[in-house]
C-alpha positions in Angstrom: -30.5 3.4 -3.5 -28.2 2.1 -6.3 -25.9 5.0 -5.7 -24.8 3.3 -2.5 -23.1 0.7 -4.5 -20.9 3.4 -5.9 -20.4 5.3 -2.6 -19.5 2.5 -0.3 -16.4 1.4 -2.1 -15.1 5.0 -2.1 -15.7 5.3 1.6 -13.9 2.0 2.2 -10.9 3.1 0.2 -10.7 6.2 2.4 -11.0 4.1 5.6 -8.2 1.9 4.3 -5.8 4.8 3.6 -6.5 6.4 6.9 -6.8 3.6 9.3 -5.9 0.1 7.9 -2.1 0.4 8.2 0.1 1.4 11.1 3.6 2.9 10.9 6.6 0.8 11.7 7.7 0.8 15.4 11.3 1.5 16.2 13.3 -1.8 16.0 10.7 -3.4 13.7 11.6 -5.0 10.4 9.9 -4.7 7.0 10.4 -5.9 3.5 10.6 -3.3 0.7 9.8 -5.0 -2.6 10.0 -3.7 -6.2 7.9 -5.4 -8.8 9.7 -4.9 -12.1 8.0 -4.3 -15.5 7.7 -7.4 -17.7 10.6 -6.5 -19.9 13.1 -6.3 -17.0 14.9 -9.3 -15.5 15.7 -8.9 -11.8 19.1 -10.6 -12.0 20.4 -8.4 -14.8 18.7 -5.1 -14.0 20.9 -2.3 -12.6 19.7 -1.4 -9.1 20.8 1.0 -6.4 19.2 1.8 -3.1 20.0 4.6 -0.8 18.6 4.2 2.7 18.4 7.4 4.9 19.5 7.8 8.5 16.7 6.4 10.6 16.5 3.2 8.6 19.0 0.4 8.3 19.5 -2.0 5.4 19.6 -5.5 6.9 20.1 -7.7 3.9 21.6 -7.4 0.4 19.1 -7.4 -2.5 17.1 -10.5 -3.1 16.4 -10.9 -6.8 13.7 -13.3 -7.9 13.4 -13.8 -11.7 10.4 -16.1 -11.4 8.4 -13.5 -9.5 9.9 -10.4 -11.3 10.8 -8.8 -8.0 13.7 -7.5 -6.0 13.5 -7.0 -2.3 15.4 -5.7 0.7 14.8 -6.1 4.4 14.9 -2.8 6.4 14.9 -2.1 10.1 13.4 1.0 11.6 15.9 2.8 13.9 14.5 6.3 14.4 10.9 7.7 14.3 10.0 10.0 11.4 9.1 10.0 7.7 12.1 8.6 5.8 12.6 8.7 2.1 14.3 5.7 0.5 15.7 6.4 -2.9 16.0 3.8 -5.7 17.7 3.9 -9.1 16.2 1.2 -11.3 17.5 0.9 -14.9 18.5 4.5 -14.8 15.3 5.9 -13.4 15.2 7.4 -9.9 12.3 6.9 -7.5 11.7 7.8 -3.8 9.3 6.0 -1.4 8.2 7.1 2.1 8.7 4.8 5.0 6.9 6.0 8.2 8.3 5.0 11.6 6.8 5.8 15.0 3.8 8.1 15.6 2.5 9.1 12.2 0.8 12.3 13.3 -2.0 11.6 10.9 0.2 10.4 8.0 -1.9 8.3 5.6 -0.2 5.1 4.7 -0.5 2.8 1.8 1.6 -0.3 1.3 1.9 0.1 -2.5 2.7 2.7 -5.2 1.7 2.2 -8.8 2.5 3.9 -12.1 0.2 6.8 -12.9 -1.1 4.8 -15.9 -2.2 1.8 -13.7 -5.8 1.7 -12.5 -4.6 0.3 -9.2 -3.3 3.8 -8.3 -7.0 4.7 -7.4 -6.9 2.1 -4.6 -3.8 3.6 -3.0 -4.3 7.3 -2.9 -2.0 8.1 0.0 1.2 7.4 -2.0 2.4 9.4 -5.0 2.0 7.6 -8.3 5.1 6.5 -10.2 5.6 9.0 -13.1 5.9 8.3 -16.8 7.1 5.1 -18.4 8.1 3.4 -15.2 10.3 0.2 -15.3 8.3 -0.8 -12.2 4.9 -2.3 -11.8 4.8 -1.3 -8.1 6.7 -0.5 -5.0 5.6 -2.3 -1.9 6.4 -1.9 1.8 5.0 -4.5 4.2 3.3 -2.3 6.8 1.5 -4.1 9.6 -2.3 -4.0 9.4 -4.0 -1.9 12.0 -7.6 -2.2 13.1 -10.0 0.1 11.3 -12.3 0.3 14.3 -11.5 0.4 18.0 -13.1 -2.9 18.7 -10.9 -4.8 16.1 -13.3 -5.8 13.4 -11.2 -6.5 10.3 -12.0 -4.4 7.2 -13.3 -7.4 5.3 -15.9 -8.1 8.0 -16.9 -4.4 7.8 -17.4 -4.8 4.0 -19.4 -7.9 4.4 -21.7 -6.2 7.0 -22.2 -3.2 4.7 -22.9 -5.5 1.7 -25.4 -7.5 3.6 -27.1 -4.4 4.9 -27.5 -3.0 1.5 -28.7 -6.3 0.1 -31.3 -6.7 2.8 -32.5 -3.1 2.2 -32.9 -3.8 -1.5 -34.9 -7.0 -0.7 -37.2 -5.1 1.6 -37.8 -2.3 -0.8 -38.6 -4.7 -3.6 -41.1 -6.5 -1.4 -42.6 -3.1 -0.5 -42.0 -3.9 3.2 -40.2 -0.6 3.5 -41.3 2.6 1.8 
């Protein structure tokens, strides 16, 4: 029975990557945010962004030293999987932005360095390689419903947790064999 405590989180991670986020709609806006590593200061770090056809860069870079982030606002103009390229302190990265019908594309809002344990929670995106000057890359996708009747994922987790807890209580009282 204890094995369920290990399996349920793995199942929820898979549900999240397959169903929790929806692609951008044409005309929709999003924020693309880079979380810089602790040693980099956003206002002095060399940055370059190359936005492909199908996406439009709506704002110049917003640099926040207090949060250690830089951000851009993007607008989706054409459906498809678009690769945005960044150069951060001499290191090049690419990040997918999915617009329109995803045809089964798995979406995650964040990418982490391959040395960060958070990478396990976001398996749909490629990990940032090597000694990254970034802590993460984030795209603000809109949440989608994990189930057709619109129960949020947190409610699903609570229901599963309560079910497992009740099952343990019943087994311990020998009410269920």
